C-alpha positions as a Python dict, from the first residue, in 0.01 Angstrom:
ca = {
    (1, 'M'): (0, 0, 0),
    (2, 'T'): (118, -2, -361),
    (3, 'R'): (491, -59, -393),
    (4, 'Y'): (668, 117, -680),
    (5, 'L'): (1000, 35, -846),
    (6, 'I'): (1164, 309, -1053),
    (7, 'T'): (1456, 213, -1278),
    (8, 'G'): (1683, 483, -1414),
    (9, 'A'): (1607, 679, -1098),
    (10, 'A'): (1906, 914, -1135),
    (11, 'G'): (1786, 1047, -1470),
    (12, 'M'): (1575, 1352, -1536),
    (13, 'V'): (1246, 1160, -1553),
    (14, 'G'): (1345, 927, -1271),
    (15, 'Q'): (1409, 1217, -1035),
    (16, 'D'): (1073, 1379, -1109),
    (17, 'L'): (895, 1044, -1071),
    (18, 'Q'): (1034, 1021, -720),
    (19, 'Q'): (890, 1365, -644),
    (20, 'A'): (554, 1278, -800),
    (21, 'L'): (539, 962, -586),
    (22, 'S'): (654, 1134, -269),
    (23, 'G'): (497, 979, 40),
    (24, 'R'): (449, 641, -125),
    (25, 'E'): (653, 324, -92),
    (26, 'I'): (923, 358, -358),
    (27, 'T'): (1236, 171, -453),
    (28, 'A'): (1445, 402, -671),
    (29, 'L'): (1731, 227, -851),
    (30, 'R'): (2001, 401, -1051),
    (31, 'R'): (2193, 229, -1329),
    (32, 'A'): (2470, 161, -1076),
    (33, 'D'): (2212, -18, -861),
    (34, 'L'): (2048, -228, -1132),
    (35, 'D'): (2167, -338, -1475),
    (36, 'I'): (1840, -402, -1657),
    (37, 'T'): (2020, -617, -1915),
    (38, 'D'): (2084, -874, -1638),
    (39, 'F'): (1763, -1077, -1616),
    (40, 'D'): (1839, -1242, -1283),
    (41, 'A'): (1909, -903, -1125),
    (42, 'V'): (1591, -762, -1280),
    (43, 'R'): (1379, -1050, -1151),
    (44, 'D'): (1512, -1001, -799),
    (45, 'A'): (1455, -624, -815),
    (46, 'V'): (1098, -652, -944),
    (47, 'D'): (995, -908, -683),
    (48, 'G'): (780, -751, -413),
    (49, 'H'): (666, -452, -620),
    (50, 'D'): (321, -379, -762),
    (51, 'V'): (429, -122, -1023),
    (52, 'V'): (750, -97, -1225),
    (53, 'I'): (830, 228, -1407),
    (54, 'N'): (1118, 190, -1649),
    (55, 'A'): (1291, 524, -1691),
    (56, 'A'): (1626, 358, -1771),
    (57, 'A'): (1741, 406, -2129),
    (58, 'Y'): (2034, 458, -2363),
    (59, 'T'): (1951, 813, -2474),
    (60, 'K'): (2269, 925, -2654),
    (61, 'V'): (2098, 958, -2990),
    (62, 'D'): (2405, 1035, -3199),
    (63, 'D'): (2633, 784, -3025),
    (64, 'A'): (2377, 511, -3087),
    (65, 'E'): (2452, 529, -3459),
    (66, 'E'): (2787, 361, -3390),
    (67, 'H'): (2685, 173, -3075),
    (68, 'E'): (2348, 32, -3174),
    (69, 'D'): (2416, -306, -3013),
    (70, 'E'): (2480, -142, -2677),
    (71, 'A'): (2170, 77, -2712),
    (72, 'F'): (1965, -229, -2812),
    (73, 'E'): (2072, -420, -2500),
    (74, 'I'): (1940, -143, -2275),
    (75, 'N'): (1643, -14, -2474),
    (76, 'A'): (1509, -345, -2605),
    (77, 'T'): (1654, -638, -2410),
    (78, 'G'): (1641, -448, -2080),
    (79, 'A'): (1279, -348, -2139),
    (80, 'E'): (1189, -707, -2227),
    (81, 'N'): (1357, -833, -1908),
    (82, 'L'): (1142, -598, -1701),
    (83, 'A'): (828, -704, -1885),
    (84, 'I'): (895, -1074, -1830),
    (85, 'A'): (977, -1019, -1463),
    (86, 'A'): (668, -803, -1411),
    (87, 'S'): (449, -1063, -1582),
    (88, 'Q'): (572, -1329, -1341),
    (89, 'T'): (448, -1130, -1040),
    (90, 'S'): (152, -954, -1211),
    (91, 'A'): (307, -612, -1145),
    (92, 'R'): (204, -333, -1378),
    (93, 'L'): (483, -201, -1605),
    (94, 'V'): (526, 147, -1747),
    (95, 'Q'): (774, 153, -2036),
    (96, 'L'): (892, 502, -2138),
    (97, 'S'): (927, 543, -2513),
    (98, 'T'): (979, 823, -2763),
    (99, 'D'): (866, 1011, -3073),
    (100, 'Y'): (1176, 866, -3244),
    (101, 'V'): (979, 547, -3317),
    (102, 'F'): (820, 751, -3600),
    (103, 'D'): (988, 884, -3914),
    (104, 'G'): (864, 1242, -3886),
    (105, 'T'): (702, 1256, -4230),
    (106, 'A'): (345, 1300, -4101),
    (107, 'K'): (150, 1623, -4152),
    (108, 'S'): (-85, 1574, -3855),
    (109, 'P'): (-26, 1441, -3502),
    (110, 'Y'): (76, 1076, -3474),
    (111, 'G'): (-194, 864, -3314),
    (112, 'E'): (-114, 598, -3059),
    (113, 'S'): (-177, 325, -3317),
    (114, 'A'): (31, 481, -3597),
    (115, 'P'): (277, 236, -3758),
    (116, 'L'): (631, 251, -3627),
    (117, 'H'): (898, 360, -3873),
    (118, 'P'): (1216, 476, -3695),
    (119, 'I'): (1491, 640, -3899),
    (120, 'S'): (1775, 630, -3645),
    (121, 'A'): (1953, 362, -3444),
    (122, 'Y'): (1813, 507, -3123),
    (123, 'G'): (1462, 501, -3268),
    (124, 'R'): (1502, 140, -3381),
    (125, 'T'): (1610, 27, -3036),
    (126, 'K'): (1322, 206, -2865),
    (127, 'A'): (1072, 66, -3115),
    (128, 'A'): (1212, -281, -3049),
    (129, 'G'): (1169, -217, -2678),
    (130, 'E'): (801, -136, -2729),
    (131, 'Q'): (746, -447, -2937),
    (132, 'R'): (924, -675, -2692),
    (133, 'V'): (734, -538, -2395),
    (134, 'L'): (399, -584, -2567),
    (135, 'S'): (495, -933, -2682),
    (136, 'A'): (601, -1039, -2333),
    (137, 'Y'): (332, -869, -2126),
    (138, 'R'): (66, -686, -2330),
    (139, 'N'): (-207, -719, -2066),
    (140, 'G'): (-7, -548, -1793),
    (141, 'S'): (204, -289, -1972),
    (142, 'Y'): (173, 80, -2051),
    (143, 'I'): (383, 221, -2335),
    (144, 'V'): (418, 593, -2259),
    (145, 'R'): (571, 785, -2549),
    (146, 'T'): (709, 1129, -2482),
    (147, 'A'): (934, 1382, -2656),
    (148, 'W'): (1146, 1696, -2632),
    (149, 'L'): (1204, 1657, -2259),
    (150, 'Y'): (1349, 1917, -2024),
    (151, 'G'): (1363, 1937, -1646),
    (152, 'A'): (1570, 2014, -1340),
    (153, 'G'): (1743, 1679, -1308),
    (154, 'G'): (1978, 1669, -1603),
    (155, 'P'): (2125, 1831, -1913),
    (156, 'N'): (1866, 1931, -2170),
    (157, 'F'): (1782, 2181, -2443),
    (158, 'T'): (1657, 2457, -2213),
    (159, 'K'): (1976, 2462, -2009),
    (160, 'T'): (2189, 2451, -2324),
    (161, 'M'): (2010, 2755, -2468),
    (162, 'L'): (2044, 2951, -2143),
    (163, 'R'): (2415, 2871, -2123),
    (164, 'L'): (2458, 2991, -2481),
    (165, 'A'): (2266, 3306, -2395),
    (166, 'A'): (2518, 3379, -2121),
    (167, 'S'): (2809, 3370, -2365),
    (168, 'H'): (2661, 3472, -2702),
    (169, 'E'): (2471, 3779, -2809),
    (170, 'T'): (2251, 3570, -3039),
    (171, 'V'): (2170, 3199, -3075),
    (172, 'S'): (2067, 3033, -3402),
    (173, 'V'): (1796, 2769, -3373),
    (174, 'V'): (1624, 2554, -3635),
    (175, 'T'): (1274, 2632, -3755),
    (176, 'D'): (1207, 2318, -3962),
    (177, 'Q'): (1160, 2059, -3687),
    (178, 'L'): (827, 2058, -3503),
    (179, 'G'): (746, 1890, -3176),
    (180, 'Q'): (608, 1931, -2825),
    (181, 'P'): (839, 2064, -2553),
    (182, 'T'): (757, 1856, -2245),
    (183, 'W'): (841, 1923, -1882),
    (184, 'T'): (947, 1607, -1699),
    (185, 'G'): (758, 1730, -1392),
    (186, 'D'): (432, 1720, -1588),
    (187, 'L'): (526, 1386, -1745),
    (188, 'A'): (590, 1227, -1406),
    (189, 'R'): (260, 1349, -1266),
    (190, 'Q'): (74, 1226, -1574),
    (191, 'I'): (221, 878, -1533),
    (192, 'V'): (114, 870, -1168),
    (193, 'E'): (-235, 988, -1265),
    (194, 'L'): (-253, 714, -1527),
    (195, 'L'): (-165, 450, -1269),
    (196, 'D'): (-392, 592, -1000),
    (197, 'A'): (-686, 585, -1243),
    (198, 'D'): (-624, 214, -1302),
    (199, 'A'): (-650, 288, -1674),
    (200, 'A'): (-640, 8, -1925),
    (201, 'P'): (-293, -104, -2034),
    (202, 'G'): (-195, 20, -2378),
    (203, 'I'): (-13, 301, -2556),
    (204, 'Y'): (-35, 661, -2436),
    (205, 'H'): (126, 979, -2569),
    (206, 'A'): (246, 1191, -2278),
    (207, 'T'): (365, 1523, -2416),
    (208, 'N'): (261, 1875, -2333),
    (209, 'S'): (-7, 1995, -2574),
    (210, 'G'): (36, 2226, -2870),
    (211, 'E'): (335, 2233, -3099),
    (212, 'A'): (645, 2441, -3163),
    (213, 'S'): (969, 2448, -3356),
    (214, 'W'): (1296, 2452, -3167),
    (215, 'Y'): (1311, 2821, -3264),
    (216, 'D'): (967, 2887, -3112),
    (217, 'F'): (1067, 2695, -2800),
    (218, 'T'): (1388, 2894, -2756),
    (219, 'R'): (1215, 3229, -2797),
    (220, 'E'): (966, 3127, -2528),
    (221, 'I'): (1249, 3013, -2298),
    (222, 'F'): (1412, 3354, -2336),
    (223, 'R'): (1082, 3533, -2274),
    (224, 'V'): (1002, 3330, -1961),
    (225, 'V'): (1340, 3393, -1798),
    (226, 'G'): (1341, 3764, -1887),
    (227, 'L'): (1576, 3765, -2187),
    (228, 'D'): (1504, 3935, -2519),
    (229, 'P'): (1351, 3678, -2761),
    (230, 'E'): (1489, 3882, -3052),
    (231, 'R'): (1831, 3741, -2964),
    (232, 'V'): (1711, 3409, -3111),
    (233, 'T'): (1771, 3385, -3485),
    (234, 'K'): (1642, 3139, -3742),
    (235, 'T'): (1831, 2863, -3917),
    (236, 'T'): (1755, 2520, -4066),
    (237, 'S'): (1856, 2167, -3978),
    (238, 'S'): (2072, 2152, -4291),
    (239, 'E'): (2309, 2387, -4110),
    (240, 'F'): (2338, 2149, -3812),
    (241, 'V'): (2407, 1806, -3959),
    (242, 'R'): (2445, 1539, -3690),
    (243, 'P'): (2518, 1165, -3708),
    (244, 'A'): (2160, 1058, -3629),
    (245, 'P'): (1869, 1183, -3839),
    (246, 'R'): (1593, 1358, -3645),
    (247, 'P'): (1220, 1338, -3724),
    (248, 'D'): (1109, 1665, -3884),
    (249, 'Y'): (763, 1630, -3731),
    (250, 'S'): (733, 1492, -3378),
    (251, 'V'): (385, 1603, -3278),
    (252, 'L'): (196, 1327, -3095),
    (253, 'G'): (-182, 1294, -3068),
    (254, 'H'): (-348, 1247, -2730),
    (255, 'D'): (-666, 1050, -2800),
    (256, 'G'): (-564, 776, -2559),
    (257, 'W'): (-626, 997, -2257),
    (258, 'A'): (-991, 1053, -2340),
    (259, 'A'): (-1042, 678, -2372),
    (260, 'A'): (-894, 642, -2024),
    (261, 'G'): (-1116, 919, -1883),
    (262, 'L'): (-817, 1147, -1824),
    (263, 'S'): (-719, 1488, -1955),
    (264, 'P'): (-412, 1530, -2175),
    (265, 'M'): (-121, 1735, -2047),
    (266, 'R'): (-140, 2114, -2049),
    (267, 'N'): (-5, 2341, -2322),
    (268, 'W'): (372, 2352, -2349),
    (269, 'K'): (390, 2728, -2289),
    (270, 'A'): (199, 2700, -1959),
    (271, 'A'): (421, 2408, -1860),
    (272, 'L'): (738, 2606, -1936),
    (273, 'S'): (624, 2896, -1719),
    (274, 'A'): (542, 2654, -1436),
    (275, 'A'): (878, 2481, -1476),
    (276, 'F'): (1056, 2816, -1446),
    (277, 'S'): (859, 2903, -1133),
    (278, 'A'): (952, 2564, -987),
    (279, 'G'): (1323, 2622, -1054),
    (280, 'A'): (1349, 2358, -1325),
    (281, 'L'): (1536, 2598, -1557),
    (282, 'D'): (1793, 2692, -1294),
    (283, 'L'): (2138, 2636, -1442),
    (284, 'A'): (2280, 2570, -1097),
    (285, 'R'): (2069, 2257, -1053),
}
């Protein structure tokens, strides 16, 4: 029986990975259980497992601008530690990455082989994590890039918008950033499918298909939960300046799935409806 180790198990992706792997032999470690920047601890944790899925990350995008060293330790050094430990036991490694490794200046979806050009501290640390993993263990590692995540297991954009809807008549949302809203439930299942298919190691883009602005996404959230989409008004990112720059265009291409004989993830609107039906947009969770 395949033995799975999930790091960052308390996070939104980590929780859905545990559900997607239900019935299998899993070790689910939270940050309190395993500090991935401690190589000796990582080596001990990896030992005895056939697959390691690294969902641990420093994800505070704005805070990373002033705490890049701390983010680098988790996102780059921690990822490298897992890659080295996995290579020593020939375990397969899945390293979660992000659209923030790109600069957002593209006009068509980023392919898996597109050059990395991060524009934020968070993006730099995640790009470094990819590079270190591939340098340490290219033949046994999967880099799975994703973006615009939401799910039941943590704070995210969908829950923020629904909370605002409960206290504001209208909400203003930017129209000039494009990406792919992605349900962590679908992401987790796609990762499991990738592993079950024994696909070749490499880089895969795991986002729900299609594209949307944050404005489009919010209108669809309102529609799905039974609120009036006309309560969502347009604005631009210049009105919401934040410490870390965001990519204007975060649409990822999915050619890697065809090469692996797998289908890309479903359209983001279908995923959002399914997430609502599954209770993933429930503010009480």
